[in-house]
N, C-alpha and C positions, 0 to 999 in steps of 0.2 A: 449251538456252537459257542465256545468261549474264545475270544481273541484278546491279544495284548499287543500294544504298540509302545515302543520306547526308544528315545534317542539315547544311546549308550555312552556318549561322550568319548571322543577319541584321544583326549589328552589326560595327563596324570598317570596314576598307577593303573594302567588299563588291564593287564593280565589279572591282577588281584581282584579288581572290581568285576571283571567278566566271569571269573570263577565263582564269585559269590552270587552274581546274578544267575548264572547257569544252574547252580545248585538250588536256588530258590525256584527257578522255573521247573526244574525236574520234580520238585515236591508239589508243584501247583497242578491245577486241573485245566490249564489252558489247552485248547486244541491246536491253535495256531499262534505263533509269536512272530511279530515283525519288528526288526531292530534297524536303527539307523546309526551311522557313524561307527560301524565296525569296519575299519579301514584295511585290515590285512587278512589274507587267507589263513595265516597261522592262528589268528584270533577266532576266526570262524571254526577252525578245527578244535580250538580250546573249548569253545562253547559246546560244540557237539559232543566232545569227550566227557564234559562235566554234566551234560544233560542227556544221558543215554535214552531217556524215555521218549525223546523226540527222534524218531527213526529217520525222518526225512529233512533234508537241508537244501535250501536253494540260495545260491550266491553266484556271482559271475566275476571272473578274473583269476589270474594265476597267482600273482603276488599281492598286488593291490586290488581290492574289491571294487567293482564298478558301482559308483554312487554310495559306497559304504553300506549297502543294503543286504540284509540277511533275513531269511525266512526259515523258521523251524516249524515242523508239523508232526503231529501224531498220526496223521492220515496221509496217504500217498499224494505227493505232488506230481501230477501226471505230466505237466509241462510248465515251463517258465521261460521268460526272456527279460532282458534289460534293454530299456530304450533311454538313450541319453537326451537331456534337454538341450536346446540351442544355447550356444555360448554367446552371450551378449552383455552389454553394460560395462562398468568400470573394471579394469584389471584388478584382481584381488586373489589372495591366496586360496580362497574357497574354490576357485575354478579347478584346482588340482584334485578336488573330490569327484569331479566329473558327474555332477548330480543328474538324476533321472528317475525313472520309475521301473520297478520290478513287477511284472505282470505274470501271475501264476494261476493255475487251475488246480484245486485241491479236491480229491475224491473223498468227501465226507460221508458218514453213514446216512445223512439226509439228502445226499445227492451232490453233484458238482457245484463248487463255490469258486467264483473268480475273486482273487485277492490281489489288490494293487498296493504295494508298499512303496512309499516315496519320501523324498526329502527335497524341499524347494530351497532356493537361495535365500540367505538371510538378508534382513533389512538393516543395513549398517547405520541408517539415519533414525531408526525407531519412528518413522513417519510412514503410515500406511495409507495416506491419501492417494487417490488415483493418479495424480500427476507426479508423485515422487519417483525418482530414478529407479529405486529398487522395487517399488511396487510395479512399475512397468515391466521389469525383468520377471517378477512373479507372474504377472498377467500372461506373458509370453509362454512361461513354463506351464501354466494352467491350460492354455490353449492346446499345447501338445498333449497334456494329460487328458483333457476332455476328448480329444480325438481318439486316444487309446481306449477310453471308456466307452465311447459311442460304438467303437468297432467290436466290442465284446458281444457275443451272442446274447440277444435279449431274453433267451430262455434260461439264462443263468443269473442267479442272484450275484450281486457285486458288493464287496467291501473295499473301500479305499481308505487306507490308514497311513499315518506317519506324521512327521514334523513338516507342516506346510509353511511354517514361518509367517503365517498371517493370523491376525486375531479373529476370533469367532464371529465378531460383528463387522468385519471388514467388508466394504462394498464389493471389493474385488473377489473375495471368497463367495459372497452371496450370489453375485452374478454367475460365477462358475458353477455353483450348486444348481442353479436354475437351468443353465445351459446343458449340464451333464445329466440332469434328472436325478440328482442325489439328494438325500436328506441327512442332516447332521443330528445324530442321536443325542448330542449334548447341547442342542440349540437352547439358548437362553442361560446356559451355565457360565457365569462370569469368572469362575475361579481360574487362577493361572495354572498352566502346566509346566512353566519354567520356574525353577526355584528362585524366589526373591533374593536379591543381593543388596548391599549398601548402595551400589551404583545404580541398580535397577530394582527399587523396592516394590514396585507394582507392575510386574510384567503381565502380559496378556496370556490368553490361552492360545498356544501355538500348535499343539498336537491334537489331531482330530481322528475320529472314526466316522466315515460317511458311507451310506448304504444306498443300494438300488435294488428293488425287488425284481424277481423274474417276471416275465409277462404272465398275467393271469394269477399271480400270487401276491401275498403280502410278506414283507420282511420288517420286523420290528426289533428294537434293541434297547437295552439299558446299559449305562456305563458309569464308571467311577474311576478315581485315581488310586494308584498303588505305588509302593516303593518311594514313599515320601520321607521316611525316617532313615537315620543311620543304621548300618548293619555291621556285624562283626566280620572282618576279613579273615583269611586263613592264618595270618600271623597274630591275630588278636586285636589289631587296630580297629577303631570304629570309623566308618566313613560313609558318605552318601554314595549310592550306586551311580548317580549321574547328576548333571545340573538340570535335567528334566525329570518330571514324574512319569511313571508309566500310566497308560490309560487302558483299562480293561473294559471289555464289553461282552454281553451275552446276547446272541442273536437268535431270533425265533422265526422260522420260515413256515408259512402255512398257505394252503390253497383257498 
C-alpha cells in the first residue's frame, strides 16, 4: 500500500493549488491520501472532481470540514468518523479549525487497514519542552489520540498520519509512540517537513507516518518527501503547493 499525507495550507490561492495537487494525485499511484487544512466542503468536492481516480472520499461537515481533514482512497472506505480533541490552552484563532482525528477503515486488496488522519495544535512558542504551554496542549491531544488507537481492533494494522506539530525527536512524541505501540517509519530522519522561511530557516519535521502491525503480523514501511518544488498552476503561474512537503510511504504487511 502506498500512502501520502500532506498539510494542504488553507490560506492563499487555495482553489488553484488544490486543483494542481489533485491533478498530481490523480496521476500518482497512491492508494490512500490524507490531507489536512482542507477547510471547506467545496474544496473537498474540487479535489474529488479533479482526481476522479480516487472513488472514495471521507470528510465530515456540511460547509466547514471538521478538523480540516480529508481522506481519498482508491479502495472502499467501509466506515469513518471524526473525533474532536479537547479545547484547552490559550484562546487562539486555530480553535476555529476544531482539530481532531479522522478514524477510517479501508478495504484494501491485502485486507482491512485502519487509517487515522490527524492535525494537532501548533506550538506558537516554537518550544517543544514538556513544560511549554503548547506542548501540554499537544500532550492532551495525544492522550485522546492514543485512546482512539488503543480502541482499534488489534487484528487490524494501523497507520497514523498527519501534521502532528511535534518534532520527530520530541520527548512528548516519543512517549506517545511507546504508549500507543506505534513506530515511526522515518525515525532518525532529521529533514524538515515544513518549508524553511527567512523567519524559520531550520524548521523541524512536523509531519509523520506512524504504524502498528496487526497481532501476529509484521508491518514495515519506507518513506520520503514529495511536492517540495514549485508546480505550474492552471493559469501558468509557478507556485508551491503548500508550506509543508508531502510525506509518502510504502507499507508492506506480512505474517
